[in-house]
N, C-alpha and C positions, 0 to 999 in steps of 0.2 A: 234704500227699505231701511229699517232700521234692523239695527242686532243687537240682544243682549249677552255680547260674546264678553264682557268684562266679567270678573268676581263678582262686584260690586252689587250687581244686578242693573247698573245704568245704558241706559241708551247711545251709544252714536253713529254718525253716519257713515256709510257705505262709502266707500271713494269713486262712488256709480254717479251720486249724487253731486260732489266737487263740481265736475265741468259744468252744469245746468245753473252753481249757485254762481260762477265766475259769468255766465254770462246773462243771468240776473244782474250782477255786479255793474258788466257793463251794459249793460242797456242803461241803470240809472243812472253810469255817468254821463252816457252818450246824450239819455234827456235833460239833467240836469243841466252840460255845457250848453244845449240850444237854450234854453230858456233862461241864461245867465251870459246868452250874448251880447255885444250892443244892440241890437235888432231886437230883439225882445224885451229890453230894459233902457228907453230911450233916456237921457240923462237931459235934456230940456226939458222943463216942465210946461212948457207949452205945447207942444210937441204932443197931440192925441195919442191914447196908448195902443200900443197892437193887442189885438184878440188874435190866438194861438190855441188854433183847435189841434186836439191830439186822438187820434186814432187808432183805440188800443181793440185788439183781437178778444182780449180778457180783459178785466180790470180786476185785482184784488185788491180789495180795502182796508184790510189788514185788522178789522173789526172781527170778525167771525161772519161776517158776510158770504151768503154766497156770491160768485164771482160773476158780473156783468158780460156777458158775452156782446159784442159790438159795441163795445163803449166810445163815448166822446167825454173827452175835459174840455171844457173853455176856460181859455185863463186868459184874465183880463188882465193889461199891464203886469204885474205881479200877483197877482190875486187867482185863485180859481174860483169862477161865479157858475157853473154847473157843470155836473156830472151825469149822466145817462146812458142809456140806450137807446142807437141811432138817433141822437139832439139834432135838430140841422144847425149846421155849421154858418156863421154868416158872411154874408159876401165880402169880400177882400180879407180877411181872417189865414192868417198864415197858417199852413195845415203840415202837422209832422203823423205820417203814417207809418204806423207803428200796429196794423192791423195781423201781422205775422209774429205778433208777440202777445205775452202778458206782462200788464203794467202794475207794478206792487206800489 
């Protein structure tokens, strides 16, 4: 919730949102760790790139658009190659299941 308890009229986050923000930060850290692991970033250029699919319960793109429910993010090597609702996941892709989470 936002409150205007300050005398200057500015908004502040109440302590009720802080645990949720910590959860989101922890989720972002886990996602980054999974994508930066040696399995996701092969060092030998002759090794075919690994396709990773992230299943998100909800995706917020950060550009002000509406949340995408049942989102799939496809990553080939180090590049995001597709994002959308219920995209087909390629055979052999590594799947990170975040269907109970919101991905930013």
